[in-house]
LUMKESE-324852 format. One record per residue (C-alpha): x, y, z; residue number from 1; chain. Coordinates in nm, 4 decimals, decimal comma. Layout:
# LUMKESE-324852
X | Y | Z | nr | kette
X | Y | Z | NUM | A
...
END
This chain:
# LUMKESE-324852
X | Y | Z | nr | kette
-7,6513 | 19,2107 | 9,7608 | 1 | A
-7,2859 | 19,1251 | 9,7283 | 2 | A
-7,0313 | 19,3085 | 9,8859 | 3 | A
-6,7779 | 19,5065 | 9,6774 | 4 | A
-6,5228 | 19,2386 | 9,7476 | 5 | A
-6,7111 | 18,9717 | 9,5915 | 6 | A
-6,8465 | 19,1831 | 9,3157 | 7 | A
-6,4932 | 19,2732 | 9,2121 | 8 | A
-6,4202 | 18,9153 | 9,2128 | 9 | A
-6,6959 | 18,8712 | 8,9291 | 10 | A
-6,4775 | 19,1376 | 8,6839 | 11 | A
-6,4287 | 18,9209 | 8,3861 | 12 | A
-6,0681 | 19,0404 | 8,3470 | 13 | A
-5,8388 | 19,0627 | 8,0218 | 14 | A
-5,5435 | 18,8876 | 7,9643 | 15 | A
-5,3000 | 18,9352 | 8,2092 | 16 | A
-5,4686 | 19,1683 | 8,3863 | 17 | A
-5,4847 | 19,1828 | 8,7873 | 18 | A
-5,6730 | 19,2858 | 9,0655 | 19 | A
-5,4519 | 19,5137 | 9,2743 | 20 | A
-5,7343 | 19,6461 | 9,5379 | 21 | A
-6,0573 | 19,6882 | 9,6444 | 22 | A
-6,2032 | 19,9866 | 9,8553 | 23 | A
-6,5311 | 19,9378 | 10,0263 | 24 | A
-6,6852 | 20,2189 | 9,9012 | 25 | A
-6,6851 | 20,0447 | 9,5729 | 26 | A
-6,3568 | 20,1568 | 9,3809 | 27 | A
-6,1263 | 19,8859 | 9,2427 | 28 | A
-5,7668 | 19,9191 | 9,1302 | 29 | A
-5,6420 | 19,7065 | 8,8226 | 30 | A
-5,3065 | 19,6507 | 8,6866 | 31 | A
-5,2729 | 19,5992 | 8,2884 | 32 | A
-5,0027 | 19,4753 | 8,1124 | 33 | A
-4,8662 | 19,6356 | 7,8011 | 34 | A
-5,0838 | 19,5964 | 7,4834 | 35 | A
-5,4060 | 19,5414 | 7,6639 | 36 | A
-5,6818 | 19,8168 | 7,5562 | 37 | A
-5,8532 | 20,0086 | 7,8501 | 38 | A
-6,1572 | 19,9353 | 7,6884 | 39 | A
-6,2745 | 19,7630 | 7,3348 | 40 | A
-6,3690 | 20,0052 | 7,0413 | 41 | A
-6,5180 | 19,7001 | 6,8561 | 42 | A
-6,6670 | 19,3681 | 6,9824 | 43 | A
-6,3686 | 19,1459 | 6,8468 | 44 | A
-6,1428 | 19,3979 | 7,0954 | 45 | A
-6,3131 | 19,2332 | 7,3723 | 46 | A
-6,0718 | 18,9745 | 7,4228 | 47 | A
-5,7461 | 19,1895 | 7,4302 | 48 | A
-5,9598 | 19,4654 | 7,6743 | 49 | A
-5,9057 | 19,5158 | 8,0358 | 50 | A
-6,2060 | 19,3533 | 8,1038 | 51 | A
-6,3872 | 19,1276 | 7,8650 | 52 | A
-6,7124 | 19,3062 | 7,8198 | 53 | A
-6,9222 | 19,4996 | 7,6253 | 54 | A
-6,8841 | 19,8599 | 7,6761 | 55 | A
-7,0841 | 20,1829 | 7,6349 | 56 | A
-6,8427 | 20,4775 | 7,5284 | 57 | A
-7,0741 | 20,7586 | 7,6055 | 58 | A
-7,1683 | 20,6211 | 7,9738 | 59 | A
-6,7976 | 20,4680 | 8,0417 | 60 | A
-6,9595 | 20,1735 | 8,1154 | 61 | A
-6,8734 | 19,7834 | 8,0967 | 62 | A
-7,1531 | 19,5425 | 8,1222 | 63 | A
-7,1823 | 19,1596 | 8,1646 | 64 | A
-7,3639 | 18,8553 | 8,3448 | 65 | A
-7,2217 | 18,6763 | 8,5859 | 66 | A
-7,0722 | 18,3638 | 8,4768 | 67 | A
-7,1954 | 18,1921 | 8,8052 | 68 | A
-7,5505 | 18,3226 | 8,8637 | 69 | A
-7,6149 | 18,5339 | 8,5474 | 70 | A
-7,7010 | 18,8484 | 8,7425 | 71 | A
-7,6547 | 19,1548 | 8,5087 | 72 | A
-7,3502 | 19,3730 | 8,5885 | 73 | A
-7,1640 | 19,6611 | 8,5334 | 74 | A
-6,8615 | 19,8876 | 8,6204 | 75 | A
-6,7714 | 20,2359 | 8,5343 | 76 | A
-6,3953 | 20,2908 | 8,3420 | 77 | A
-6,2761 | 20,5799 | 8,5581 | 78 | A
-5,9699 | 20,6765 | 8,2999 | 79 | A
-5,7627 | 20,5176 | 8,0340 | 80 | A
-5,4199 | 20,4096 | 7,9304 | 81 | A
-5,2818 | 20,3855 | 7,6115 | 82 | A
-5,2418 | 19,9987 | 7,5178 | 83 | A
-4,8987 | 20,0434 | 7,4936 | 84 | A
-4,8470 | 20,1680 | 7,8661 | 85 | A
-4,8964 | 19,9198 | 8,1584 | 86 | A
-4,9830 | 19,9851 | 8,5064 | 87 | A
-5,3072 | 20,1018 | 8,7329 | 88 | A
-5,6523 | 20,1642 | 8,5957 | 89 | A
-5,9463 | 20,2321 | 8,8511 | 90 | A
-6,2865 | 20,1159 | 8,7687 | 91 | A
-6,5775 | 20,1611 | 8,9928 | 92 | A
-6,8672 | 19,9074 | 9,0586 | 93 | A
-7,0597 | 20,1770 | 9,2747 | 94 | A
-7,2498 | 20,4633 | 9,0725 | 95 | A
-7,1946 | 20,7303 | 9,3306 | 96 | A
-6,7963 | 20,6835 | 9,3895 | 97 | A
-6,7390 | 20,6436 | 8,9843 | 98 | A
-6,8948 | 21,0217 | 8,9669 | 99 | A
-6,7052 | 21,1642 | 9,3097 | 100 | A
-6,3980 | 21,0238 | 9,1082 | 101 | A
-6,4811 | 21,1236 | 8,7648 | 102 | A
-6,5297 | 21,4808 | 8,9280 | 103 | A
-6,1972 | 21,4749 | 9,1033 | 104 | A
-6,0059 | 21,3703 | 8,7810 | 105 | A
-6,1564 | 21,6562 | 8,6102 | 106 | A
-6,0446 | 21,9056 | 8,8939 | 107 | A
-5,6871 | 21,7605 | 8,8680 | 108 | A
-5,7516 | 21,6286 | 9,2476 | 109 | A
-5,6125 | 21,2651 | 9,1753 | 110 | A
-5,2436 | 21,2551 | 9,1945 | 111 | A
-5,0873 | 21,0189 | 8,9105 | 112 | A
-4,7434 | 20,8973 | 8,9133 | 113 | A
-4,5899 | 20,7046 | 8,6075 | 114 | A
-4,2479 | 20,5416 | 8,6014 | 115 | A
-4,0414 | 20,5947 | 8,2648 | 116 | A
-3,7492 | 20,4369 | 8,1358 | 117 | A
-3,5602 | 20,7277 | 7,9015 | 118 | A
-3,2951 | 20,7974 | 7,6721 | 119 | A
-3,0536 | 21,0401 | 7,8567 | 120 | A
-3,0857 | 21,2260 | 8,1647 | 121 | A
-3,3070 | 21,5714 | 8,1563 | 122 | A
-3,1750 | 21,8565 | 8,3020 | 123 | A
-3,2048 | 21,8774 | 8,6580 | 124 | A
-3,3734 | 22,2425 | 8,6584 | 125 | A
-3,6423 | 22,3211 | 8,5871 | 126 | A
-3,8033 | 21,9933 | 8,7330 | 127 | A
-4,1421 | 22,1195 | 8,5921 | 128 | A
-4,2049 | 22,1180 | 8,1840 | 129 | A
-4,4570 | 22,3423 | 8,0826 | 130 | A
-4,5466 | 22,2946 | 7,7069 | 131 | A
-4,7948 | 22,4183 | 7,4534 | 132 | A
-4,9058 | 22,1133 | 7,2618 | 133 | A
-5,1670 | 22,0211 | 7,0109 | 134 | A
-5,2931 | 21,7829 | 6,7536 | 135 | A
-5,1975 | 21,6874 | 6,4049 | 136 | A
-5,3010 | 21,4314 | 6,1292 | 137 | A
-5,0686 | 21,2653 | 5,9048 | 138 | A
-5,1446 | 21,2219 | 5,5426 | 139 | A
-5,2308 | 20,8647 | 5,6156 | 140 | A
-5,4771 | 21,0267 | 5,9318 | 141 | A
-5,2613 | 20,8935 | 6,2010 | 142 | A
-5,3067 | 21,1224 | 6,5026 | 143 | A
-4,9472 | 21,3044 | 6,6374 | 144 | A
-4,9242 | 21,5497 | 6,9074 | 145 | A
-4,6706 | 21,8227 | 6,8327 | 146 | A
-4,5741 | 22,1601 | 6,9985 | 147 | A
-4,7720 | 22,4624 | 6,9589 | 148 | A
-5,1171 | 22,5653 | 6,9834 | 149 | A
-5,2739 | 22,6791 | 7,2733 | 150 | A
-5,3325 | 22,3737 | 7,4805 | 151 | A
-5,0889 | 22,4100 | 7,7980 | 152 | A
-4,9461 | 22,0705 | 7,9463 | 153 | A
-4,7728 | 22,0508 | 8,2526 | 154 | A
-4,5492 | 21,7926 | 8,4406 | 155 | A
-4,3242 | 21,7503 | 8,7340 | 156 | A
-4,0325 | 21,5215 | 8,7274 | 157 | A
-3,8225 | 21,3444 | 8,9234 | 158 | A
-3,4609 | 21,1559 | 8,8393 | 159 | A
-3,4545 | 20,8502 | 9,0101 | 160 | A
-3,1206 | 20,6226 | 8,8990 | 161 | A
-2,8987 | 20,6053 | 8,5802 | 162 | A
-2,8752 | 20,1973 | 8,4883 | 163 | A
-2,5778 | 19,9768 | 8,5454 | 164 | A
-2,5199 | 19,8733 | 8,1839 | 165 | A
-2,4017 | 20,1276 | 8,0133 | 166 | A
-2,7031 | 20,1288 | 7,7959 | 167 | A
-2,7399 | 20,5525 | 7,8657 | 168 | A
-3,0800 | 20,5257 | 8,0211 | 169 | A
-3,2394 | 20,6990 | 8,3175 | 170 | A
-3,5373 | 20,6093 | 8,5312 | 171 | A
-3,7634 | 20,8931 | 8,5732 | 172 | A
-4,0859 | 20,9553 | 8,8311 | 173 | A
-4,3584 | 21,1705 | 8,6177 | 174 | A
-4,6594 | 21,3536 | 8,7500 | 175 | A
-4,8694 | 21,4884 | 8,4908 | 176 | A
-5,0646 | 21,7926 | 8,6130 | 177 | A
-5,2983 | 21,8056 | 8,2784 | 178 | A
-5,4242 | 21,5504 | 8,0724 | 179 | A
-5,2991 | 21,6069 | 7,7304 | 180 | A
-5,3240 | 21,3467 | 7,4753 | 181 | A
-4,9727 | 21,1525 | 7,4653 | 182 | A
-4,8238 | 21,4015 | 7,7230 | 183 | A
-4,5839 | 21,2367 | 7,8861 | 184 | A
-4,4687 | 21,0587 | 7,5689 | 185 | A
-4,4373 | 21,4196 | 7,4077 | 186 | A
-4,2647 | 21,5937 | 7,6806 | 187 | A
-4,0021 | 21,3927 | 7,7265 | 188 | A
-3,9038 | 21,3844 | 7,3350 | 189 | A
-3,9372 | 21,7520 | 7,3446 | 190 | A
-3,6818 | 21,7948 | 7,6592 | 191 | A
-3,4348 | 21,5451 | 7,5093 | 192 | A
-3,5185 | 21,2676 | 7,7026 | 193 | A
-3,7472 | 21,0244 | 7,5045 | 194 | A
-3,9179 | 20,7349 | 7,6214 | 195 | A
-3,7203 | 20,4185 | 7,5039 | 196 | A
-3,9424 | 20,2018 | 7,2684 | 197 | A
-4,1701 | 20,4696 | 7,1784 | 198 | A
-4,2546 | 20,4160 | 6,8135 | 199 | A
-4,4175 | 20,7653 | 6,7475 | 200 | A
-4,2014 | 21,0308 | 6,9207 | 201 | A
-3,8901 | 20,8104 | 7,0427 | 202 | A
-3,5695 | 20,8183 | 6,9047 | 203 | A
-3,5731 | 20,5175 | 6,6419 | 204 | A
-3,2243 | 20,4219 | 6,5838 | 205 | A
-3,1631 | 20,4544 | 6,9774 | 206 | A
-3,4841 | 20,1704 | 7,0091 | 207 | A
-3,3625 | 19,9848 | 6,7201 | 208 | A
-3,0231 | 19,9613 | 6,9167 | 209 | A
-3,1324 | 19,8820 | 7,2330 | 210 | A
-3,3586 | 19,6280 | 7,0992 | 211 | A
-3,0698 | 19,4461 | 6,9091 | 212 | A
-2,8650 | 19,4639 | 7,2472 | 213 | A
-3,1112 | 19,3638 | 7,5180 | 214 | A
-3,4816 | 19,2149 | 7,3158 | 215 | A
-3,6480 | 19,5215 | 7,4750 | 216 | A
-3,8982 | 19,6533 | 7,2435 | 217 | A
-4,1885 | 19,7910 | 7,4360 | 218 | A
-4,2941 | 20,1301 | 7,5239 | 219 | A
-4,0850 | 20,2065 | 7,8779 | 220 | A
-4,4140 | 20,3888 | 8,0451 | 221 | A
-4,5519 | 20,2394 | 8,3513 | 222 | A
-4,8439 | 20,4122 | 8,5817 | 223 | A
-4,7409 | 20,3442 | 8,8881 | 224 | A
-4,9033 | 20,4986 | 9,1751 | 225 | A
-5,2745 | 20,6739 | 9,2212 | 226 | A
-5,3860 | 20,8789 | 9,5042 | 227 | A
-5,7154 | 21,0800 | 9,5763 | 228 | A
-5,9430 | 21,1493 | 9,8501 | 229 | A
-6,2705 | 20,9849 | 9,9034 | 230 | A
-6,5959 | 21,1383 | 10,0029 | 231 | A
-6,5244 | 21,0018 | 10,3487 | 232 | A
-6,1996 | 21,1938 | 10,3342 | 233 | A
-6,0172 | 20,8934 | 10,3603 | 234 | A
-5,7165 | 20,8769 | 10,1446 | 235 | A
-5,7123 | 20,6300 | 9,8793 | 236 | A
-5,3527 | 20,5051 | 9,7567 | 237 | A
-5,2684 | 20,2352 | 9,5207 | 238 | A
-4,8787 | 20,1386 | 9,3751 | 239 | A
-4,8052 | 19,8719 | 9,1114 | 240 | A
-4,4806 | 19,7463 | 9,1180 | 241 | A
-4,2338 | 19,8565 | 8,8782 | 242 | A
-4,2091 | 19,5833 | 8,6183 | 243 | A
-3,9726 | 19,3369 | 8,5618 | 244 | A
-3,8324 | 19,4084 | 8,2355 | 245 | A
-3,7601 | 19,7953 | 8,3324 | 246 | A
-3,5664 | 19,6395 | 8,6519 | 247 | A
-3,3668 | 19,3845 | 8,4239 | 248 | A
-3,2335 | 19,6756 | 8,2034 | 249 | A
-3,1618 | 19,8894 | 8,5275 | 250 | A
-2,9589 | 19,6503 | 8,7361 | 251 | A
-2,6427 | 19,5031 | 8,6346 | 252 | A
-2,6804 | 19,2176 | 8,3430 | 253 | A
-2,3298 | 19,1091 | 8,1624 | 254 | A
-2,5385 | 19,0115 | 7,8669 | 255 | A
-2,6731 | 19,3319 | 7,8118 | 256 | A
-2,3226 | 19,5608 | 7,9060 | 257 | A
-2,1474 | 19,2822 | 7,6507 | 258 | A
-2,5205 | 19,3727 | 7,3616 | 259 | A
-2,4810 | 19,7440 | 7,4415 | 260 | A
-2,1144 | 19,7394 | 7,3336 | 261 | A
-2,1716 | 19,5260 | 7,0363 | 262 | A
-2,4945 | 19,7408 | 6,9163 | 263 | A
-2,2811 | 20,0595 | 7,0000 | 264 | A
-2,5510 | 20,1755 | 7,2225 | 265 | A
-2,4707 | 20,5251 | 7,3816 | 266 | A
-2,6262 | 20,8068 | 7,5975 | 267 | A
END
């Protein structure tokens, strides 16, 4: 039987998806760019999916044939990211480690750290956001999460730095302690620091002026670090670098400074 490294190399990765780490227990860390689906919803979606393979949503299972020897292969998707969010996604090529991690996720034992570029700067205190959220549907059936209801969302945050280009941006480190739909995007907006490029919960005028000044149009949210304990007691930790586009916005750029003044981008 092939070892985990060899099996991981057979994964039919989607466009721009990178293999970051493989643990001997069968845990695989992938990094996806924005615009790539965590899993396909229909067969045509496979071309833009994390893994280009058929997907059983009930079992959370990708399946495909090895391109070299035709052997049947499969892996379990352990969690999801919105297509607009880039960063880390874990899959398992071993059924036992898959069940372990899924249970750890359910019990809140997986530490998840996101990097977000936001408009403005949140208040320093408190450093924990607690909000009640509920799902809502527009007249066209589009999903939107709003304040209210009984589902509690909790996130800790840490302010990292401001940008050097007078764009009025902050880099935040976000740690969701619950797993509500669109949680980070909604909570950032509710607390006065919407995520740059968010087309649902963001500041649309600010996003437009940002795009005009810098050309930046994507959702500025990146799944940066994951940590959990494995059955052996070993601590598994994996990190994805901050996207280059984020660094470009944060660091001194004369073109962006001039563009910000022209487009009247303000905090």
